[in-house]
C-alpha positions in Angstrom: 20.1 74.0 -38.7 19.2 76.9 -36.1 16.7 77.7 -38.8 15.1 74.4 -39.0 14.6 74.0 -34.7 13.3 77.9 -35.1 10.6 76.6 -38.1 9.8 73.1 -36.1 9.1 75.2 -32.8 6.7 77.4 -34.2 5.2 75.1 -36.3 1.5 73.9 -35.5 2.8 70.8 -33.8 6.1 72.1 -32.9 5.3 72.7 -29.0 4.2 69.2 -28.7 7.3 67.2 -27.8 7.9 69.5 -25.2 4.4 69.1 -23.9 5.7 65.4 -24.5 8.4 65.8 -22.0 6.2 67.5 -19.7 3.6 64.7 -19.7 6.0 62.1 -19.2 7.2 63.5 -16.1 3.6 64.2 -15.1 2.5 60.8 -15.4 5.8 59.6 -13.9 5.2 61.8 -10.7 1.5 59.9 -10.8 2.8 56.6 -10.9 5.4 58.0 -8.0 2.6 59.5 -5.6 0.4 56.3 -5.9 3.3 54.3 -4.4 3.9 57.2 -1.8 0.8 58.1 -0.5 -2.1 56.1 1.1 -5.3 55.6 -0.8 -7.1 58.0 1.7 -4.4 60.5 1.4 -4.6 60.6 -2.1 -8.1 61.1 -1.9 -7.6 63.9 0.3 -5.2 65.6 -2.1 -7.3 65.3 -4.8 -10.6 67.1 -2.8 -8.0 69.9 -1.8 -6.4 70.1 -5.0 -9.5 70.5 -7.1 -10.7 72.9 -4.5 -7.7 75.4 -4.6 -8.4 75.3 -8.6 -11.7 76.1 -8.4 -10.8 79.0 -6.2 -7.8 80.0 -8.6 -10.4 79.8 -11.8 -12.7 82.0 -10.3 -10.4 84.5 -8.9 -7.4 84.6 -11.5 -7.7 82.0 -14.1 -9.9 83.6 -16.4 -7.5 86.3 -16.2 -5.0 84.5 -18.2 -7.7 84.3 -21.0 -7.8 88.0 -20.8 -4.1 88.5 -21.2 -3.6 86.4 -24.2 -6.0 87.6 -26.3 -5.0 91.2 -25.8 -1.2 91.1 -25.6 -0.2 90.7 -29.1 -2.1 94.0 -29.8 0.0 96.0 -27.6 3.0 97.5 -30.2 4.0 100.8 -29.0 5.3 101.8 -25.4 2.4 103.8 -24.5 0.2 100.7 -25.1 1.9 98.0 -23.0 1.8 101.1 -20.5 -1.9 101.0 -20.8 -2.2 97.0 -20.8 0.5 95.5 -18.2 -0.3 98.6 -15.8 -3.8 97.8 -15.9 -2.7 93.9 -15.9 -0.8 94.3 -12.2 -3.5 96.5 -11.1 -6.3 93.9 -11.3 -4.0 91.3 -10.2 -3.1 93.4 -6.9 -6.6 93.7 -6.6 -7.8 90.1 -6.6 -5.0 89.0 -4.5 -5.8 92.0 -1.7 -9.4 90.5 -1.6 -8.0 86.9 -1.6 -5.5 87.2 1.2 -8.2 89.1 3.4 -11.0 86.3 3.1 -8.2 83.6 3.2 -7.1 85.0 6.8 -10.6 85.3 7.9 -11.4 81.6 6.9 -8.0 80.6 8.4 -8.1 82.1 11.3 -12.0 80.4 11.7 -10.7 77.0 10.9 -7.6 77.1 13.7 -10.0 78.9 16.3 -13.0 76.4 15.5 -11.5 73.5 14.6 -7.8 73.7 15.6 -7.4 73.3 11.9 -3.2 72.6 11.3 -1.7 75.8 11.2 1.5 74.4 8.7 -0.9 72.8 6.1 -2.9 76.0 5.9 0.4 78.0 5.0 1.6 74.9 2.8 -2.0 75.9 0.7 -1.0 79.5 -0.1 2.6 78.2 -1.0 1.0 75.7 -3.3 -2.0 78.3 -4.8 0.4 81.1 -5.4 3.0 79.4 -7.1 0.5 78.0 -9.1 -1.3 81.4 -9.9 1.9 83.2 -11.1 3.7 80.3 -13.3 0.6 79.7 -14.9 0.0 83.4 -15.6 2.8 84.2 -16.7 4.3 81.1 -18.6 1.4 81.5 -20.6 2.1 85.2 -21.3 5.6 84.1 -22.9 4.1 82.4 -25.7 2.2 85.3 -26.9 5.0 88.0 -26.5 7.5 85.8 -28.6 9.3 84.2 -25.9 8.2 80.9 -26.6 12.3 79.2 -25.8 11.6 80.4 -22.5 8.5 79.1 -21.9 9.5 75.6 -23.3 12.3 75.4 -20.6 10.1 77.2 -18.0 7.4 74.3 -18.5 9.9 71.4 -18.9 12.3 72.2 -15.9 8.6 72.3 -13.9 7.6 69.1 -14.5 11.0 67.7 -13.6 11.7 69.5 -10.5 8.4 68.9 -9.1 8.6 64.7 -8.7 12.6 65.5 -7.8 11.6 67.7 -4.9 8.4 65.6 -3.5 10.4 62.7 -3.3 13.4 64.1 -1.6 10.9 65.7 1.1 9.3 62.5 1.1 13.3 61.1 2.4 13.5 63.7 4.9 10.7 62.4 6.2 8.7 65.4 5.8 4.9 64.4 6.6 3.1 62.9 3.8 0.4 65.8 4.1 2.7 68.2 3.3 5.1 67.2 0.5 3.0 67.3 -2.6 1.8 71.0 -1.7 5.5 72.1 -0.5 7.0 70.2 -3.4 5.0 71.8 -6.5 4.4 75.2 -4.7 8.2 75.8 -4.5 8.8 74.7 -7.6 6.1 76.8 -8.9 7.4 80.1 -7.2 10.6 79.8 -8.4 9.4 79.1 -11.9 6.7 82.1 -12.1 9.2 84.7 -10.9 11.6 83.7 -13.5 8.6 84.2 -16.1 7.7 87.2 -14.4 11.2 88.6 -14.6 11.5 87.6 -18.1 8.2 89.2 -19.4 8.9 92.4 -17.3 5.3 94.0 -16.6 6.8 96.0 -14.1 8.6 98.0 -16.7 5.8 99.2 -17.9 3.8 100.4 -14.9 2.1 103.7 -14.7 -0.4 104.5 -12.0 -1.6 107.2 -14.1 -2.3 104.3 -16.5 -5.0 102.7 -14.8 -8.2 103.3 -15.7 -12.0 101.8 -15.3 -12.0 101.6 -19.2 -9.6 99.1 -19.6 -11.1 97.2 -16.4 -14.6 97.4 -18.3 -13.0 96.0 -21.3 -11.4 93.5 -19.3 -14.1 92.1 -17.7 -16.4 92.2 -20.7 -14.3 89.8 -22.1 -12.9 87.9 -19.4 -16.3 87.8 -16.9 -18.2 84.6 -18.9 -14.7 83.0 -18.7 -15.2 82.9 -14.8 -18.4 80.7 -15.8 -17.1 79.1 -18.5 -13.9 78.2 -16.3 -15.7 77.0 -13.5 -18.2 74.9 -15.4 -15.6 73.0 -17.1 -13.7 72.3 -13.9 -17.3 71.2 -12.6 -17.2 69.0 -15.6 -13.6 67.7 -14.9 -14.1 67.3 -10.7 -17.5 67.7 -9.2 -17.9 63.7 -9.7 -15.0 63.4 -7.1 -17.1 65.7 -4.7 -20.1 63.6 -5.3 -18.4 60.3 -5.0 -16.7 61.5 -1.2 -20.4 62.7 -0.4 -21.9 58.9 -0.9 -18.2 57.2 -0.3 -15.2 56.8 1.6 -12.1 58.9 0.9 -10.9 55.8 -0.3 -13.4 55.3 -3.4 -11.9 59.2 -4.3 -8.5 57.6 -4.2 -9.3 54.6 -6.3 -10.5 57.0 -9.0 -8.3 60.1 -8.7 -4.8 58.9 -10.2 -6.4 56.7 -13.2 -8.7 59.9 -14.1 -5.2 62.1 -13.6 -3.4 59.6 -15.6 -5.6 59.9 -18.9 -6.6 63.6 -18.3 -2.7 64.3 -17.8 -2.3 62.9 -21.3 -4.9 64.7 -23.1 -3.5 67.6 -22.0 -0.4 67.5 -22.8 -2.0 66.8 -26.5 -4.3 69.8 -26.2 -1.8 72.5 -24.6 0.9 71.0 -26.9 -0.8 71.7 -29.9 -3.1 74.7 -29.1 0.3 76.8 -27.9 1.5 76.0 -31.2 -0.9 77.3 -33.4 -3.1 79.6 -31.1 -0.7 82.6 -31.4 -0.7 82.2 -35.0 -4.3 82.1 -35.3 -4.9 85.5 -33.3 -2.2 86.9 -35.6 -3.8 86.2 -38.7 -7.2 87.0 -37.2 -6.1 90.4 -36.3 -4.6 90.9 -39.7 -8.2 90.5 -41.1 -6.9 87.6 -43.2 -9.8 85.0 -43.2 -8.3 82.5 -45.7 -5.2 82.5 -43.4 -7.1 81.8 -40.3 -9.2 79.4 -42.2 -5.8 77.3 -42.9 -4.3 77.7 -39.6 -7.7 76.3 -38.1 -7.9 73.6 -40.6 -4.7 72.4 -39.6 -4.9 72.7 -36.2 -8.0 70.5 -36.1 -5.8 68.0 -38.5 -3.4 67.9 -36.0 -5.2 67.0 -33.1 -7.1 64.3 -35.0 -3.4 62.9 -36.3 -2.3 62.8 -32.9 -5.6 62.6 -30.0 -7.7 59.9 -32.0 -4.9 57.2 -31.9 -3.7 58.3 -28.2 -7.7 58.1 -27.5 -7.9 54.3 -29.2 -4.8 53.4 -27.1 -6.0 54.5 -23.9 -9.3 52.5 -24.7 -7.8 49.3 -25.5 -4.9 49.4 -23.1 -6.3 51.1 -20.0 -5.4 48.0 -18.1 -1.9 47.5 -19.1 -1.6 51.3 -18.6 -2.8 51.2 -15.2 -0.6 48.2 -14.3 2.5 49.7 -15.5 2.3 53.2 -14.1 -0.1 52.8 -10.9 0.2 50.8 -7.6 -2.2 47.4 -7.8 -3.9 48.9 -4.8 -6.0 51.2 -7.6 -6.3 48.5 -9.6 -10.4 48.7 -9.6 -10.1 52.2 -11.3 -8.2 51.0 -14.2 -11.1 51.1 -16.7 -11.9 55.0 -15.9 -8.8 55.7 -18.0 -10.3 54.9 -21.0 -14.0 56.1 -20.5 -12.2 59.7 -19.5 -9.9 59.7 -22.6 -13.1 59.2 -24.8 -14.7 62.3 -23.0 -11.0 64.6 -23.0 -10.7 63.7 -27.2 -14.4 65.2 -27.5 -13.6 68.3 -25.2 -10.7 68.9 -27.4 -12.6 68.9 -30.4 -14.9 71.6 -28.5 -12.3 73.9 -28.3 -11.7 73.8 -31.9 -15.3 74.5 -32.5 -15.6 77.9 -30.2 -12.2 79.6 -31.6 -14.9 81.1 -33.6 -16.5 82.9 -30.6 -13.2 83.7 -28.9 -11.8 85.2 -32.0 -14.8 87.7 -32.2 -14.2 88.0 -28.7 -18.1 86.7 -27.8 -17.5 84.2 -24.9 -21.0 83.8 -23.8 -22.3 81.2 -25.9 -19.1 79.3 -24.8 -20.1 79.7 -21.3 -24.1 78.7 -21.7 -23.0 75.7 -24.1 -21.1 74.3 -20.9 -23.4 74.9 -18.3 -25.8 72.6 -19.9 -22.9 70.0 -20.5 -22.2 70.7 -16.3 -25.7 70.5 -15.6 -26.4 67.2 -17.7 -23.4 65.8 -16.0 -24.4 66.8 -12.2 -27.8 65.4 -13.0 -26.5 62.1 -14.1 -23.8 62.0 -11.4 -26.3 62.0 -8.7 -28.3 59.1 -10.4 -25.8 56.8 -11.2 -23.0 57.1 -8.7 -25.0 55.8 -5.8 -25.9 52.9 -7.6 -22.8 52.2 -9.5 -20.1 53.7 -7.7 -17.1 55.8 -9.1 -16.8 53.8 -12.6 -20.1 55.7 -13.3 -18.5 58.8 -12.5 -16.2 58.1 -15.4 -18.6 57.3 -17.8 -21.3 60.5 -17.2 -18.2 62.5 -17.4 -17.6 60.7 -21.0 -20.8 61.6 -22.0 -21.2 64.8 -20.5 -17.8 66.1 -22.6 -19.7 64.6 -25.8 -22.7 66.4 -25.1 -20.6 69.7 -25.2 -18.9 68.7 -28.2 -22.0 68.5 -30.0 -23.4 71.6 -29.0 -20.8 73.9 -29.6 -20.6 72.3 -33.1 -24.6 72.9 -33.9 -24.5 76.2 -32.0 -21.7 77.9 -33.8 -22.3 80.7 -36.2 -20.6 79.1 -39.5 -18.6 82.3 -40.4 -15.3 80.6 -40.5 -15.2 77.9 -42.7 -12.6 74.7 -41.2 -11.8 73.9 -44.9 -11.1 70.1 -43.8 -9.4 67.9 -46.3 -11.7 64.7 -46.4 -9.1 62.4 -48.0 -6.7 63.3 -44.9 -9.4 63.0 -42.4 -10.1 59.8 -43.8 -6.9 58.6 -44.2 -6.4 59.3 -40.4 -9.5 57.2 -39.7 -8.2 54.3 -41.8 -4.6 54.3 -40.2 -6.5 54.4 -36.5 -8.3 51.1 -37.4 -5.1 49.4 -38.6 -4.1 50.2 -35.6 -6.8 49.0 -33.5 -6.4 45.6 -35.3 -2.5 45.3 -34.4 -2.5 46.3 -30.7 -5.6 43.9 -30.3 -3.4 40.9 -31.9 -0.6 42.1 -29.6 -2.4 41.2 -26.8 -1.3 37.8 -27.0 2.1 38.4 -25.9 3.2 37.2 -23.1 5.1 39.9 -21.0 4.7 41.6 -17.8 2.9 44.9 -17.5 5.5 47.3 -18.5 7.5 45.4 -21.4 4.1 44.0 -22.3 2.8 48.3 -22.8 5.9 49.3 -24.5 5.5 46.4 -27.0 1.8 46.8 -27.4 2.5 50.8 -28.0 5.4 50.3 -30.4 3.8 47.8 -32.4 0.5 50.4 -32.4 2.8 53.7 -33.4 4.4 51.9 -35.7 1.4 50.2 -37.6 -0.5 53.9 -37.2 2.5 55.9 -38.9 3.0 53.2 -41.9 -0.2 54.0 -43.0 -0.1 57.6 -42.6 3.0 57.8 -44.6 1.9 55.0 -47.1 -1.0 57.8 -47.6 0.6 61.0 -47.7 -1.3 62.3 -44.9 1.9 64.8 -44.2 4.5 66.4 -46.4 7.6 66.1 -44.2 9.4 68.8 -46.5 6.8 71.5 -46.0 6.8 71.2 -42.3 10.2 71.9 -42.2 10.9 74.0 -45.0 7.2 75.9 -45.7 6.5 77.0 -42.3 4.7 79.8 -44.1 1.4 77.4 -44.8 0.8 76.2 -40.9 1.2 72.4 -41.1 
């Protein structure tokens, strides 16, 4: 039984159930926050949170990609000393610069605008905890500490809403509770991950060198632009909505967008964390056939999960909104479906980019994302003033489609996907059957939550029956023949 569990956990979709658990608690959190916070407060949180994430991506976030790209290549003690010494040194330099900038900027806000000092401190907690946990929990996957990663990720998702609700009950001001609750949990989980990885064990000041820094920057520097432009694609609409409208409009948009986004991040991260470490290993071993098999399996798994998920969110966006989000956000329920479509194509684009990532050439990805981000910004400025926040959801979705098409057209095609066309067609057929079943289930006369549960169950059953009948997956191979990467 233990071996079966290990095989499933290490399979292409083995990580997904735990990511689903995290996603469920994330959705519960979003639902709870929509009831705890006013629309204005939620809008303000969305703006501040997005600003903090941009700072994270520019300063530290890009470095996560560098670490997971190179950590599996460190085999000897000397290799690990060179790697971790330079990782810690670079993190220290970035952190020192951030502290200096923040003290200067924060002092200016306090002196010029009498800005809330406690709120500035909560920002530090929120940012520091997030940066620490993101970096080291990701690293756990690539040093074969997957179970610890799962424990930390699930615990973090469970504890955050609990702590936020506790702070609410203790009458902590609403403006603080999300930053304190999320920050404290992330800080504790990040420290646990840090102690598990033990980078300090290999630190040697003599191992810090400019050549290693250059290697990190050559791979990672284009990703600064990539991560920023991808974030522009995801959140610039909120700033533009705020520019033309009030915080209330941002508040109506944010929870609906976040609900769809959280669901797809759950799917994308859950699947990529299952197959990407093995993909890197196969590529490092120069096993092209193996690499192509793993990549093809990853695409198939993504379509199997993401296609019906997208379809369900489009068909059930109103029901999903009524079930999970306060009715005061009802104007924004249609955002869910549009965002789901965009996220589906963004997820597909990630697989198209793997060839560039494996070759260590991230500049084409950056260029493609710049084009898509430019399209997004132009369309947002044209259509948001006319049609409001609904236009933001549509233009963002369209921009992700453009990004996917550019990535597919421009890829060198040195790695062949080797997709099984029969399996892909079978997934599409199953999805069409599911659409019919879900549409017909709309005639049920139930309240929002039972109606959603019934329609989802009907959709899942109809979809899975066709998948099983058409033999898209072989369960025995998934459990007992892991070497083929299903």
